[in-house]
BAFI-3210 file (N, C-alpha, C; in Angstrom, 3 decimals, decimal comma, padded with zeros to 6 digits):
// residues 109
n [1|2|3|4|5|6|7|8|9|10|11|12|13|14|15|16|17|18|19|20|21|22|23|24|25|26|27|28|29|30|31|32|33|34|35|36|37|38|39|40|41|42|43|44|45|46|47|48|49|50|51|52|53|54|55|56|57|58|59|60|61|62|63|64|65|66|67|68|69|70|71|72|73|74|75|76|77|78|79|80|81|82|83|84|85|86|87|88|89|90|91|92|93|94|95|96|97|98|99|100|101|102|103|104|105|106|107|108|109]
n.u [-016,212|-015,465|-014,109|-012,542|-009,457|-005,994|-004,561|-006,786|-007,831|-005,653|-005,492|-007,989|-007,773|-005,592|-006,601|-008,549|-007,038|-006,519|-008,824|-010,916|-008,905|-007,636|-005,755|-004,689|-002,241|-000,772|-001,143|-002,476|-001,448|-002,263|-000,306|-000,168|001,291|000,161|000,902|003,356|002,701|002,981|002,310|001,543|001,072|001,581|002,645|002,528|003,594|003,634|004,754|004,564|007,607|008,838|009,436|007,266|007,316|006,991|006,795|003,954|002,683|003,708|003,287|003,930|003,139|004,214|005,194|002,725|002,168|001,458|003,498|004,329|006,002|006,336|004,607|002,919|000,560|-002,006|-003,878|-002,835|-001,982|-001,752|-003,498|-005,918|-006,123|-006,337|-008,805|-010,368|-010,266|-007,833|-005,473|-003,181|-000,878|-000,332|000,676|003,445|005,406|007,390|008,786|009,823|012,720|014,131|014,809|013,167|010,580|009,695|008,588|006,143|002,628|002,454|003,516|006,872|008,337]
n.v [-005,316|-006,398|-006,514|-004,306|-002,665|-003,483|-001,104|000,446|-001,163|-001,220|001,522|001,855|000,165|001,386|003,965|003,425|003,158|005,701|006,777|007,809|008,657|009,451|011,041|014,245|015,404|014,156|013,358|011,184|010,691|010,244|009,291|009,120|007,966|007,640|007,322|005,994|003,881|003,787|003,763|005,240|005,440|007,808|009,013|012,091|014,753|015,970|014,797|016,028|017,504|016,039|015,122|013,422|011,336|009,333|006,383|004,313|002,458|001,111|000,513|-000,941|-001,397|-003,637|-005,264|-006,553|-007,441|-006,977|-005,331|-005,330|-003,153|-002,054|-002,490|-001,583|-002,204|-003,686|-005,454|-006,260|-005,539|-007,266|-009,372|-007,968|-007,317|-009,871|-010,619|-008,997|-010,251|-010,521|-012,718|-014,674|-015,294|-013,076|-011,208|-009,822|-010,117|-007,910|-006,844|-008,916|-011,008|-012,181|-014,995|-015,973|-015,624|-017,802|-019,521|-018,568|-018,180|-016,479|-014,670|-015,090|-013,292]
n.w [-019,808|-022,099|-025,381|-025,142|-025,817|-025,046|-024,220|-023,353|-021,286|-019,466|-018,825|-017,595|-015,316|-013,974|-013,529|-011,656|-009,375|-008,539|-007,640|-004,927|-003,173|-000,078|001,303|002,341|002,133|000,123|-003,350|-005,873|-009,158|-012,577|-015,307|-018,621|-021,532|-024,361|-026,979|-026,955|-025,377|-022,502|-019,088|-016,013|-012,452|-010,114|-006,875|-005,210|-003,151|000,240|003,404|006,283|006,773|004,868|001,536|-000,590|-003,136|-006,007|-008,136|-008,182|-009,750|-012,802|-016,109|-019,233|-022,678|-024,965|-027,934|-028,131|-025,594|-022,091|-019,977|-016,710|-014,938|-012,423|-009,380|-006,713|-005,461|-003,407|-004,470|-006,920|-010,088|-012,282|-011,555|-011,554|-014,261|-015,375|-014,328|-015,893|-018,269|-019,643|-020,944|-019,008|-020,357|-021,825|-020,146|-018,590|-015,791|-015,194|-013,087|-011,755|-011,670|-014,754|-014,772|-012,802|-013,665|-015,158|-013,347|-012,682|-013,455|-015,513|-018,520|-019,784|-021,235]
ca.u [-014,994|-015,170|-013,922|-011,618|-008,068|-005,095|-004,371|-007,994|-007,916|-004,615|-005,897|-009,124|-007,269|-004,773|-007,470|-009,224|-006,134|-006,444|-010,129|-011,121|-007,643|-008,050|-004,715|-004,653|-000,847|-000,263|-002,162|-002,074|-001,620|-002,128|000,516|-000,330|001,911|-000,604|001,612|004,415|002,092|003,558|001,246|002,046|000,398|002,598|002,163|003,321|003,129|004,478|004,384|005,289|008,726|009,454|008,860|006,732|007,204|007,478|005,816|003,271|002,404|004,280|002,930|004,216|002,635|005,162|005,100|001,423|002,041|001,416|004,672|004,152|007,350|006,282|003,252|002,894|-000,827|-002,314|-004,647|-002,007|-002,483|-001,876|-004,736|-007,043|-006,210|-006,840|-010,244|-011,016|-010,212|-006,515|-004,830|-001,906|000,214|-000,100|001,123|004,805|005,724|008,745|009,462|010,478|013,907|013,774|014,910|012,087|009,294|009,283|007,896|004,829|001,661|002,424|004,488|008,277|008,802]
ca.v [-004,756|-007,142|-005,698|-003,196|-002,928|-003,514|000,236|000,861|-001,951|-000,737|002,846|001,661|-000,390|002,387|005,061|002,963|003,313|007,107|007,148|007,738|008,866|010,211|011,865|015,666|015,787|013,624|012,971|010,217|011,239|009,355|009,793|008,201|008,271|006,713|007,101|005,003|002,834|003,773|004,197|005,348|006,092|008,298|009,773|013,307|015,614|016,121|014,224|016,933|018,153|015,068|015,047|012,109|011,276|008,102|005,630|003,197|001,493|001,443|-000,536|-000,693|-002,395|-003,789|-006,538|-007,172|-007,920|-005,973|-005,476|-004,627|-002,788|-001,789|-002,632|-001,516|-002,341|-004,927|-006,352|-006,750|-005,106|-008,465|-010,063|-007,155|-007,466|-011,227|-010,570|-008,302|-011,094|-010,593|-014,009|-014,579|-015,422|-011,746|-010,327|-010,088|-009,514|-007,429|-006,525|-010,158|-011,346|-013,058|-016,426|-016,319|-015,535|-019,115|-020,225|-017,953|-018,550|-015,383|-014,757|-014,901|-012,084]
ca.w [-020,374|-023,316|-026,566|-024,895|-026,185|-023,902|-023,656|-022,624|-020,054|-018,554|-018,348|-016,681|-014,053|-013,292|-013,084|-010,435|-008,230|-008,120|-007,095|-003,475|-002,450|001,096|001,913|001,972|001,932|-001,139|-004,312|-006,888|-010,495|-013,729|-016,401|-019,744|-022,822|-025,195|-028,236|-026,714|-024,543|-021,152|-018,180|-014,639|-011,328|-009,178|-005,723|-005,076|-002,061|001,426|004,698|007,169|006,082|003,957|000,206|-000,917|-004,586|-006,609|-008,922|-007,527|-010,801|-014,115|-017,063|-020,642|-023,621|-026,069|-028,648|-027,887|-024,208|-021,028|-019,114|-015,440|-014,507|-010,974|-008,861|-005,247|-005,005|-002,693|-005,331|-008,007|-011,392|-013,129|-011,183|-012,015|-015,712|-015,630|-014,038|-017,008|-019,452|-020,285|-020,638|-018,282|-021,324|-022,401|-019,064|-018,136|-014,488|-015,466|-011,823|-011,309|-012,460|-015,878|-014,475|-011,863|-014,364|-015,651|-012,279|-012,498|-014,495|-016,460|-019,612|-019,435|-021,928]
c.u [-014,611|-015,038|-012,991|-010,208|-007,205|-004,816|-005,584|-008,121|-006,899|-005,018|-007,044|-008,650|-006,470|-005,613|-008,189|-008,355|-005,932|-007,773|-010,122|-009,823|-007,908|-007,025|-004,777|-003,238|-000,299|-001,438|-001,582|-002,393|-001,461|-001,241|000,454|000,397|001,297|000,093|002,672|003,957|002,813|002,552|001,761|000,987|001,512|001,914|003,111|002,732|004,143|003,887|005,181|006,350|009,366|008,699|008,452|006,497|007,716|006,391|005,261|003,045|003,043|004,011|003,298|003,494|003,630|005,049|003,813|001,211|002,063|002,563|004,449|005,540|007,423|004,833|003,302|001,471|-001,004|-002,979|-003,777|-002,638|-002,674|-003,180|-005,960|-007,228|-006,749|-008,348|-011,021|-010,874|-008,879|-005,891|-003,482|-000,709|000,526|000,370|002,509|005,008|007,181|009,506|010,099|011,667|013,520|013,832|013,835|010,734|008,788|008,482|006,538|003,902|001,618|003,528|005,896|008,819|008,210]
c.v [-005,476|-006,198|-004,517|-003,615|-002,950|-002,111|000,718|000,124|-001,458|000,624|002,748|001,173|000,667|003,552|004,694|003,196|004,770|007,592|007,003|007,849|009,856|011,217|013,309|016,100|015,309|013,353|011,957|010,828|010,141|010,028|008,739|008,754|007,268|006,402|006,006|003,860|002,668|004,420|004,149|005,878|006,511|008,936|010,948|014,170|015,676|015,359|014,990|017,661|017,257|015,015|013,605|012,075|009,933|007,403|004,484|002,062|002,008|000,247|-000,068|-001,757|-002,442|-005,197|-007,296|-007,706|-006,748|-006,266|-004,662|-004,403|-002,565|-001,899|-002,678|-001,610|-003,647|-005,942|-007,018|-006,407|-006,302|-009,194|-009,300|-007,273|-008,841|-011,272|-009,898|-009,060|-011,164|-011,949|-013,801|-014,634|-014,099|-010,738|-010,765|-009,375|-009,047|-007,051|-007,761|-010,445|-012,326|-014,557|-016,905|-016,387|-016,891|-019,902|-019,614|-018,474|-017,519|-015,563|-014,490|-013,616|-011,956]
c.w [-021,670|-024,498|-026,376|-025,288|-024,927|-023,352|-022,850|-021,299|-019,023|-017,977|-017,343|-015,318|-013,290|-012,768|-011,787|-009,189|-007,807|-007,540|-005,575|-002,682|-001,316|001,623|001,412|001,611|000,588|-002,076|-005,278|-008,247|-011,535|-014,753|-017,506|-020,957|-023,797|-026,512|-028,089|-025,817|-023,209|-020,214|-016,745|-013,686|-010,380|-007,977|-005,537|-003,968|-000,936|002,602|005,724|006,368|005,019|002,629|-000,085|-002,422|-005,085|-007,396|-008,087|-008,519|-012,090|-015,021|-018,459|-021,459|-024,768|-026,634|-028,320|-026,489|-023,237|-020,071|-017,842|-014,849|-012,994|-010,545|-007,340|-004,701|-004,253|-003,607|-006,379|-009,346|-012,312|-012,833|-011,663|-013,522|-016,096|-015,392|-015,167|-018,327|-020,170|-019,942|-019,942|-019,222|-022,023|-021,354|-018,610|-016,803|-014,553|-014,200|-011,198|-012,230|-013,571|-015,549|-013,495|-012,587|-014,839|-014,611|-011,954|-013,594|-015,615|-017,520|-019,122|-020,069|-023,285]
res [m|e|g|m|s|y|p|e|l|v|q|t|v|l|a|k|h|t|e|n|h|q|s|k|e|t|e|k|e|l|i|f|d|c|q|r|h|r|y|l|v|i|h|v|g|w|e|g|e|k|r|n|y|g|s|m|i|h|v|d|i|k|d|g|k|i|w|i|q|r|d|l|t|e|e|g|v|a|n|e|l|v|e|l|g|v|p|k|t|d|i|v|l|a|f|r|a|p|h|i|r|q|f|t|d|f|a|v|g]
***
């Protein structure tokens, strides 16, 4: 994955989370706003009579950093990006309160 831009890396990681989705009732969808650098994985469908809809992953790229706004994955999008060569100092765990971020190995903002 060397030489890939942050938008390409984010899109690659998020696309992986929609592969091999087994549920017949719900599906995972990718929503990419490449112009504004906003990337989402949502789930949409039905579980019996109950509507199932919401974001699983939301990532923004701003000021040269990857801001993880929401991450409901087991692996952790931040960890996957680090494995692909993104420095922790370029990843903001935005779902954590600003005063807590200083205690992580990731960027504060």
